[in-house]
C-alpha positions as CSV (number, residue, x, y, z in Angstrom):
1,X,4.2,5.5,12.0
2,X,3.6,6.3,15.7
3,X,0.5,4.1,16.1
4,X,1.4,1.4,13.7
5,X,0.3,-2.1,14.4
6,X,1.8,-5.2,12.9
7,X,-0.6,-7.6,11.2
8,X,-0.3,-11.4,11.8
9,X,0.8,-13.0,8.5
10,X,-2.2,-15.3,8.5
11,X,-4.5,-12.3,8.1
12,X,-2.6,-10.4,5.3
13,X,-4.7,-11.7,2.4
14,X,-8.1,-11.1,3.9
15,X,-7.2,-7.7,5.4
16,X,-5.6,-6.4,2.2
17,X,-8.6,-7.6,0.1
18,X,-11.0,-5.8,2.4
19,X,-8.8,-2.6,2.4
20,X,-8.6,-2.7,-1.4
21,X,-12.4,-2.6,-1.7
22,X,-12.7,0.2,0.9
23,X,-9.9,2.4,-0.7
24,X,-10.5,1.7,-4.4
25,X,-9.3,4.7,-6.5
26,X,-8.0,6.5,-3.4
27,X,-4.9,8.5,-4.2
28,X,-1.7,6.8,-3.1
29,X,2.0,7.4,-3.0
30,X,4.5,4.5,-3.0
31,X,8.0,5.0,-1.4
32,X,10.8,2.4,-1.2
33,X,13.7,2.6,1.2
34,X,16.6,0.2,0.7
35,X,18.6,-0.9,3.8
36,X,21.5,1.4,3.2
37,X,20.0,3.9,0.9
38,X,17.7,7.0,0.7
39,X,13.9,6.8,0.3
40,X,12.9,6.7,-3.4
41,X,9.4,7.9,-4.4
42,X,8.1,5.4,-6.9
43,X,4.7,7.0,-7.4
44,X,2.7,10.0,-6.3
45,X,-1.1,10.4,-6.2
46,X,-2.0,7.4,-8.3
47,X,-5.4,5.7,-8.0
48,X,-5.2,2.6,-5.9
49,X,-6.4,-0.5,-7.7
50,X,-5.4,-3.3,-5.3
51,X,-3.5,-4.3,-2.3
52,X,-2.9,-8.0,-2.1
53,X,-0.9,-10.8,-0.6
54,X,-0.5,-14.1,-2.5
55,X,0.3,-16.9,0.0
56,X,1.3,-19.4,-2.7
57,X,3.9,-17.2,-4.3
58,X,4.7,-15.3,-1.0
59,X,4.4,-11.9,-2.6
60,X,2.8,-8.6,-1.6
61,X,1.4,-6.4,-4.4
62,X,0.2,-2.9,-4.7
63,X,-1.3,-1.8,-8.0
64,X,-2.1,1.8,-8.8
65,X,-3.4,3.4,-12.0
66,X,-2.1,6.5,-13.7
67,X,-3.6,8.3,-16.7
68,X,-7.2,9.0,-17.6
69,X,-10.1,6.5,-17.4
70,X,-10.0,5.7,-21.1
71,X,-6.3,4.7,-21.3
72,X,-5.0,4.0,-17.8
73,X,-1.7,2.4,-17.2
74,X,-1.2,0.3,-14.1
75,X,1.9,0.4,-11.9
76,X,2.5,-2.9,-10.0
77,X,4.9,-2.9,-7.2
78,X,5.9,-6.3,-5.7
79,X,7.6,-7.3,-2.5
80,X,8.9,-10.9,-2.6
81,X,8.8,-12.8,0.7
82,X,7.5,-10.0,2.9
83,X,8.6,-10.4,6.5
84,X,6.3,-7.8,8.1
85,X,3.2,-5.8,7.3
86,X,2.2,-2.9,9.5
87,X,-0.7,-0.4,9.2
88,X,-1.3,3.0,10.7
89,X,-5.0,3.5,11.2
90,X,-5.1,5.9,14.1
91,X,-8.0,7.7,12.5
92,X,-10.2,6.8,9.5
93,X,-10.2,10.5,8.4
94,X,-6.4,10.8,8.2
95,X,-4.1,9.2,5.7
96,X,-3.5,5.5,6.2
97,X,0.0,4.1,5.9
98,X,0.9,0.6,5.0
99,X,4.5,-0.5,5.6
100,X,5.8,-3.8,4.1
101,X,9.3,-5.0,4.9
102,X,10.8,-7.5,2.4
103,X,13.3,-10.3,3.1
104,X,16.0,-8.1,1.5
105,X,15.6,-5.5,4.2
106,X,13.9,-2.9,1.9
107,X,10.8,-1.2,3.1
108,X,7.8,-0.2,0.9
109,X,5.5,2.4,2.3
110,X,2.1,3.1,0.8
111,X,0.5,6.3,1.9
112,X,-3.2,6.6,1.2
113,X,-4.7,10.0,1.1
114,X,-8.3,10.0,2.0
115,X,-10.3,12.5,0.0
116,X,-12.4,14.7,2.2
117,X,-16.2,14.1,2.0
118,X,-17.6,17.1,0.3
119,X,-21.2,15.8,-0.1
120,X,-23.8,17.5,2.0
């Protein structure tokens, strides 16, 4: 994430709520890297349902749906006590990357692939 910017923790809830609305159903990949381990891909090209931060419980959540519209199943990935949230938004046409570092040192990376606009 060359042009990543760290978000102040007091803005996480509002920023992630707004981003969730903008990116609803965008395809996402979720990767998790443990401090001394390899990167594990938890999900590929699932439909984003929500990005959220709950101040009361101090937890970050990403929810993404898989399956068809009639019987979707939702994957929920949680990061307890996040220490840092950074976003890469160098261009709105390119994928967006959200990186969340947990108190255990693990990093969750959500890659959002923006679908090209084919209307016209």
